[in-house]
C-alpha positions in Angstrom: 0.0 0.0 0.0 1.3 3.5 -0.9 2.1 6.1 1.7 -0.8 8.5 1.1 -3.3 5.6 0.7 -2.3 4.3 4.2 -2.4 7.8 5.6 -5.9 8.4 4.2 -7.4 5.2 5.6 -5.8 5.8 9.0 -7.1 9.4 9.2 -10.6 8.2 8.1 -10.7 5.7 10.9 -9.5 8.3 13.4 -12.1 10.9 12.3 -14.8 8.2 12.5 -13.8 7.4 16.1 -13.8 11.1 16.9 -17.5 11.1 16.3 -17.9 9.0 19.4 -15.0 10.2 21.5 -14.9 14.0 21.2 -17.5 16.1 23.0 -20.3 17.6 20.9 -19.3 21.0 22.3 -16.0 20.9 20.4 -17.2 20.4 16.8 -14.3 22.4 15.3 -11.9 19.6 16.1 -14.1 17.2 14.1 -14.5 19.7 11.3 -10.7 20.1 11.2 -10.3 16.3 10.8 -12.9 16.3 8.1 -11.2 19.0 6.1 -7.8 17.2 6.5 -9.5 14.0 5.3 -10.8 15.7 2.2 -7.5 17.4 1.4 -5.6 14.1 1.9 -8.0 12.3 -0.5 -7.4 14.9 -3.2 -3.6 14.7 -2.7 -3.7 10.9 -2.8 -5.5 10.8 -6.1 -3.4 13.5 -7.7 0.0 12.3 -6.4 -0.4 8.5 -6.3 -3.3 8.1 -8.7 -6.7 6.6 -8.5 -7.1 2.8 -8.4 -10.3 0.8 -8.0 -8.9 -1.0 -4.9 -9.3 2.3 -3.0 -13.1 2.7 -3.8 -14.1 1.2 -0.4 -11.8 3.6 1.4 -13.2 6.6 -0.6 -16.8 5.4 0.3 -15.7 5.2 4.0 -14.3 8.8 3.8 -17.4 10.1 2.0 -19.7 8.5 4.5 -17.8 10.0 7.4 -17.9 13.5 5.8 -21.6 13.1 5.2 -22.3 12.2 8.8 -20.3 15.1 10.0 -22.3 17.4 7.8 -25.5 16.0 9.3 -24.1 16.8 12.7 -24.8 13.3 14.3 -25.2 13.1 18.0 -25.6 9.4 18.3 -27.9 9.9 21.2 -29.9 6.7 20.4 -28.3 3.3 20.9 -29.7 2.3 17.5 -27.7 4.9 15.6 -24.6 4.0 17.5 -25.0 0.4 16.8 -25.6 1.0 13.1 -22.5 3.2 12.6 -20.3 0.8 14.7 -21.6 -2.1 12.5 -20.8 -0.1 9.4 -17.2 0.5 10.6 -16.7 -3.1 11.7 -17.7 -4.4 8.3 -16.4 -1.7 6.0 -13.0 -0.8 7.6 -11.5 -4.3 7.0 -12.6 -4.2 3.4 -11.1 -0.7 3.0 -7.8 -1.9 4.4 -7.5 -5.4 2.9 -8.5 -4.7 -0.7 -5.6 -2.3 -1.6 -3.2 -4.6 0.3 -4.4 -7.8 -1.4 -4.2 -6.3 -4.9 -1.3 -3.9 -4.5 0.7 -1.5 -6.6 3.7 -3.4 -5.7 7.4 -2.3 -5.7 10.1 -4.3 -7.3 13.2 -5.2 -5.4 15.8 -2.4 -5.8 18.7 -3.5 -8.0 21.9 -4.1 -6.0 24.6 -3.2 -8.6 26.5 0.1 -9.2 24.7 1.0 -12.5 21.3 2.5 -13.1 19.3 0.5 -15.6 17.4 1.2 -18.8 15.1 -0.9 -21.1 14.4 -0.9 -24.8 12.3 -3.3 -26.9 12.5 -4.7 -30.4 10.0 -6.4 -32.7 11.8 -9.1 -34.7 10.8 -11.4 -37.6 12.9 -14.5 -38.4 12.3 -14.7 -42.2 14.1 -18.1 -42.3 11.5 -19.8 -40.0 7.9 -20.6 -40.6 5.5 -20.1 -37.7 4.3 -23.5 -36.8 1.5 -22.5 -34.4 -0.7 -20.5 -36.8 -2.7 -21.8 -39.7 -1.4 -19.3 -42.2 1.5 -21.0 -44.1 3.0 -17.6 -45.0 3.5 -16.6 -41.4 7.1 -16.3 -40.2 8.3 -16.5 -36.6 7.8 -13.2 -34.8 9.3 -12.3 -31.5 9.4 -9.5 -29.0 12.6 -9.0 -27.1 13.1 -6.7 -24.1 16.6 -5.5 -23.4 17.7 -4.3 -20.0 21.1 -2.7 -19.9 23.4 -0.5 -17.7 22.9 3.3 -18.0 24.2 6.4 -16.1 21.2 8.6 -17.1 18.2 8.5 -14.8 16.7 11.9 -15.6 13.3 10.6 -16.7 10.7 8.7 -14.8 11.2 4.9 -14.6 9.1 3.0 -17.0 5.9 1.0 -16.3 6.0 -2.7 -15.4 3.8 -3.3 -18.4 3.1 -0.8 -21.2 -0.7 -1.0 -21.6 -2.5 1.3 -24.0 -6.3 1.3 -23.7 -6.4 -1.1 -26.7 -4.0 -3.5 -25.0 -5.8 -3.2 -21.7 -9.1 -4.1 -23.4 -7.6 -7.1 -25.3 -6.2 -8.5 -22.0 -9.4 -7.9 -20.2 -11.4 -9.7 -22.9 -9.0 -12.6 -22.8 -9.3 -12.9 -19.0 -13.0 -12.3 -19.2 -12.9 -9.5 -16.6 -14.0 -5.8 -16.7 -11.3 -3.7 -18.3 -11.2 -1.2 -15.3 -9.8 -4.0 -13.1 -6.5 -3.8 -15.0 -6.1 0.0 -14.8 -4.0 -0.1 -11.6 -1.2 -2.0 -13.4 -0.3 1.3 -15.1 0.7 2.6 -11.7 3.3 -0.1 -11.2 6.8 1.2 -12.0 10.1 -0.5 -12.6 13.5 0.9 -11.8 14.5 1.2 -15.4 14.1 4.3 -17.7 13.1 3.9 -21.3 15.6 4.0 -24.2 18.4 5.7 -22.3 22.0 5.8 -23.4 24.2 2.8 -22.6 26.6 3.4 -19.7 30.3 4.1 -20.5 32.7 1.4 -19.2 36.3 0.4 -19.6 35.0 -3.1 -20.4 32.4 -4.3 -22.9 29.3 -5.6 -21.3 28.5 -9.4 -21.4 25.2 -10.5 -22.8 22.6 -12.8 -21.2 19.7 -14.3 -23.1 16.6 -14.8 -20.8 13.7 -17.2 -21.4 10.5 -17.3 -19.4 8.7 -20.4 -18.2 5.6 -22.1 -19.7 3.3 -20.4 -19.3 4.9 -17.1 -18.6 6.3 -13.9 -20.2 9.4 -11.7 -20.1 7.7 -9.1 -17.9 7.5 -11.6 -15.0 11.4 -11.6 -14.8 11.8 -7.8 -14.6 13.4 -7.9 -11.1 16.0 -10.5 -12.2 16.8 -8.6 -15.5 17.1 -5.2 -13.7 19.4 -6.6 -11.1 21.7 -8.3 -13.6 21.7 -5.1 -15.7 22.7 -3.1 -12.6 25.8 -5.3 -12.3 26.9 -4.6 -15.9 25.1 -7.2 -18.0 23.0 -6.7 -21.0 19.9 -8.9 -20.6 17.8 -9.8 -23.7 14.5 -11.3 -22.5 12.4 -13.2 -25.1 8.7 -13.5 -25.3 8.3 -16.9 -27.0 5.2 -16.0 -29.1 2.2 -18.3 -28.7 3.9 -20.0 -25.8 4.1 -16.8 -23.8 0.9 -16.0 -22.0 1.2 -12.3 -23.0 3.1 -10.8 -25.9 2.5 -7.2 -26.8 3.6 -6.0 -30.3 4.2 -2.4 -31.2 0.9 -2.0 -33.1 -1.0 -3.0 -30.0 -1.6 -6.5 -31.3 -1.7 -8.8 -28.4 -1.1 -12.6 -28.5 -1.7 -15.1 -25.8 -0.6 -18.7 -25.2 -2.3 -20.7 -27.9 0.2 -23.4 -28.8 -1.3 -26.9 -28.5 0.8 -28.7 -25.9 1.5 -32.5 -25.8 0.3 -34.9 -23.1 2.6 -34.9 -20.1 4.2 -38.3 -20.7 5.1 -37.7 -24.4 8.7 -36.6 -23.8 9.7 -36.8 -27.5 7.1 -34.1 -28.3 8.2 -31.8 -25.5 11.8 -32.4 -26.6 10.7 -31.2 -30.1 9.2 -28.0 -28.8 12.3 -27.2 -26.9 14.8 -28.0 -29.7 12.8 -26.9 -32.7 11.3 -23.7 -31.3 12.7 -22.4 -28.0 16.3 -23.2 -28.7 16.0 -21.7 -32.2 14.4 -18.6 -30.6 17.3 -18.2 -28.3 19.8 -18.7 -31.1 18.0 -16.1 -33.2 18.3 -13.6 -30.4 22.0 -14.3 -30.2 22.2 -13.5 -33.9 20.2 -10.3 -33.3 22.4 -9.0 -30.4 25.4 -9.4 -32.7 23.6 -7.1 -35.2 23.4 -4.5 -32.4 27.0 -3.7 -33.0 25.7 -1.7 -36.0 23.3 0.2 -33.7 24.8 3.5 -32.6 23.3 2.9 -29.1 25.1 -0.4 -28.5 28.0 -0.2 -31.0 31.3 -1.2 -29.4 29.8 -1.8 -26.0 28.8 -5.5 -26.2 31.1 -8.4 -25.5 30.2 -11.1 -28.0 32.7 -13.5 -26.6 30.8 -13.5 -23.3 27.3 -14.6 -23.9 25.3 -16.6 -21.3 21.7 -18.0 -21.4 19.3 -18.0 -18.5 15.9 -19.6 -18.3 13.2 -20.6 -15.8 11.2 -23.9 -15.9 10.7 -24.7 -19.6 13.0 -21.8 -20.5 15.6 -23.4 -18.2 15.4 -26.6 -20.2 16.0 -24.6 -23.4 19.0 -22.8 -21.8 20.8 -26.2 -21.2 20.1 -27.4 -24.8 21.3 -24.1 -26.3 24.5 -24.2 -24.2 25.2 -27.6 -25.7 24.1 -26.8 -29.2 25.6 -23.3 -29.8 29.3 -22.7 -29.5 28.7 -19.0 -29.0 27.2 -19.6 -25.6 29.7 -19.6 -22.8 27.6 -20.4 -19.8 24.0 -21.2 -18.8 21.6 -21.3 -15.9 18.6 -23.5 -15.5 16.2 -22.2 -12.8 14.2 -25.2 -11.7 13.5 -26.6 -15.2 12.9 -30.1 -16.3 15.5 -31.6 -18.7 13.5 -31.6 -22.0 15.3 -31.4 -25.3 16.8 -33.6 -28.0 20.4 -33.5 -26.8 20.4 -36.2 -24.1 23.8 -37.9 -24.7 26.6 -37.1 -22.2 28.3 -34.1 -23.8 32.0 -33.7 -24.2 31.8 -29.9 -23.6 32.7 -28.6 -20.2 31.2 -25.1 -20.5 29.9 -23.8 -17.1 26.4 -24.7 -16.2 24.3 -23.9 -13.0 21.2 -25.8 -12.1 19.2 -24.0 -9.5 16.4 -26.1 -8.0 13.9 -26.1 -5.2 14.3 -28.6 -2.5 11.7 -31.3 -3.0 9.2 -32.0 -0.3 8.2 -35.5 0.6 4.9 -36.4 -0.9 2.4 -37.4 1.8 -0.9 -39.0 0.9 -2.6 -42.4 0.4 -2.5 -44.3 -2.8 -6.0 -43.3 -3.8 -5.3 -39.5 -3.4 -2.1 -39.9 -5.4 -3.9 -41.7 -8.2 -6.6 -39.0 -8.3 -4.0 -36.3 -8.6 -2.3 -38.2 -11.5 -5.7 -38.7 -13.2 -6.3 -34.9 -13.0 -2.9 -34.5 -14.9 -3.9 -37.1 -17.5 -1.4 -39.7 -16.2 -1.7 -43.3 -15.1 0.6 -44.6 -12.3 2.6 -46.5 -14.9 3.1 -43.5 -17.1 4.0 -41.4 -14.1 6.7 -44.0 -13.0 8.1 -44.2 -16.5 8.2 -40.4 -16.8 9.9 -40.1 -13.4 12.5 -42.7 -14.3 13.3 -41.1 -17.7 13.6 -37.6 -16.2 15.8 -38.9 -13.4 18.1 -40.5 -16.0 18.3 -37.2 -17.9 19.2 -35.4 -14.7 22.1 -37.8 -14.2 23.4 -36.8 -17.6 23.9 -33.2 -16.5 25.3 -34.4 -13.2 27.9 -36.4 -15.1 28.5 -33.4 -17.2 29.9 -31.6 -14.2 27.4 -28.9 -13.5 27.1 -26.7 -10.4 23.9 -27.5 -8.5 22.3 -25.0 -6.1 19.5 -26.3 -3.9 17.2 -23.7 -2.3 15.2 -24.5 0.9 11.9 -22.8 1.4 11.4 -21.7 -2.2 8.7 -22.6 -4.7 8.9 -23.1 -8.4 7.4 -19.6 -9.0 9.9 -17.9 -6.6 12.2 -17.5 -9.6 10.1 -14.6 -11.1 7.9 -11.8 -9.8 4.8 -13.9 -9.3 4.7 -13.6 -5.5 5.0 -9.8 -5.6 1.6 -9.6 -7.3 -0.3 -10.2 -4.1 0.7 -11.0 -0.5 -2.1 -13.6 -0.5 0.1 -15.7 -2.8 3.2 -15.5 -0.6 1.1 -16.2 2.5 -0.6 -19.2 1.0 2.7 -20.7 -0.2 4.6 -19.6 2.9 7.5 -17.9 1.1 9.6 -15.0 2.1 9.4 -13.0 -1.2 12.1 -10.3 -0.6 14.6 -12.7 0.9 14.0 -15.2 -1.8 14.6 -12.6 -4.5 17.8 -11.5 -2.7 19.2 -15.1 -2.7 18.3 -15.8 -6.3 19.7 -12.5 -7.6 22.8 -12.8 -5.6 23.7 -16.3 -6.9 22.9 -15.3 -10.5 25.3 -12.4 -10.3 28.0 -14.6 -8.6 27.7 -17.2 -11.4 27.7 -14.8 -14.3 30.5 -12.7 -12.7 32.6 -15.8 -12.7 31.8 -17.2 -16.1 31.3 -14.0 -18.2 33.5 -11.5 -16.3 36.2 -14.1 -15.3 35.9 -13.0 -11.7 37.7 -15.4 -9.4 36.4 -14.1 -6.1 32.9 -15.6 -6.2 31.3 -18.2 -4.0 32.3 -20.8 -6.7 35.9 -19.9 -5.9 36.0 -19.2 -2.2 32.9 -21.0 -0.9 31.8 -18.0 1.1 28.0 -18.4 1.3 26.0 -15.8 3.2 22.7 -17.7 2.8 22.0 -20.8 4.9 19.1 -21.8 2.7 21.4 -22.3 -0.4 23.4 -25.5 -0.7 25.8 -25.6 -3.6 27.5 -28.7 -5.0 30.5 -28.1 -7.2 31.3 -30.1 -10.3 32.8 -33.5 -9.6 32.3 -33.2 -5.8 28.8 -34.7 -5.6 
């Protein structure tokens, strides 16, 4: 909740209580409180902006002002009971709603650079789009690039750029009234738009970032901003038709509409990774090389230091791209399953970090487990075969010699901004959002500092780990 929002609700409650506590012979005190309440409401709307979550609070304030104008005496017990009942029922709603659906604040980047963001609409003319029915369609992608800057003169950009047309499209897709999405325009990042790239004695390494399935690049803003603040250029892909939200410059919005295989058909999941997602990542590598002809980035990118980072399905793609593309120097898989066509033990020894959530023991009787599997479209036999196959694949990367970081107390969705969207989410899943983000961001910077900046003072060199909830296994020591 924002500062003026909190102040307005607190003052409204105090003024309401004054109607009971302060003597009728001192009405000027009440009137002063009412005037302050009205002024604060105007200031809150002008400075912080209107959002629908505050409507109950505005109704609370308006009701109080109306009662003050009517000069209530509350001489009868009935009037007192009615007003007390109104406060008991309405005040919690006024407080809880703006907290439950907040204009949240992203974690502040920890690096020495300010950050900026720019976006590109790309078309790969060499690849057909396999999701749409139009045979002439080529693969189109949106890529958001976060990078270091030293100019922060303008206001930081929005978390998501929504024109009224985009807002309407999203609302129709979600089947909700459009006004419910208006508050998102108040959410700000820490990055300015299209600023100049920072000057540096060294060229900046590049990191390709892929979201999960479903997911979108916006959900990884906090990770991208933090890496950019430490001197990395982060190119985050929206994998069109697999992303649950891709916004193109003409306000055309696409959602996730790719037909996905059944859970146990690994060969089809492997094909999506290797034939679509890996090729998307490789195409973005091609694109960032072309930025050397862009005056904004010319001479500032280190094309010999390219890493790839992905979460979940994007994490699976990052491992495959590391093995398939000689231009990739290092990769991170954030809690992703090992899908992809390359499943032989590789001869490459390029650095790889697998970040995973510590698994909980499954508790439940055989009947409840079978019911859960049925809801996923799996039989027990299919599930056992799938588990065995994925375990064998995991052993391949273990033999490969990867770093493995196990996080205690995290969830699969802790690796993006999901739990910032509402405290209800973090309370329900019992996660510590801010600390979790700090741990994840810290380890990512440590890994990419080592592998792309050749820094030899990281945890992977000296073993100094400030977080007890991270356990790291080094290559060939597990």
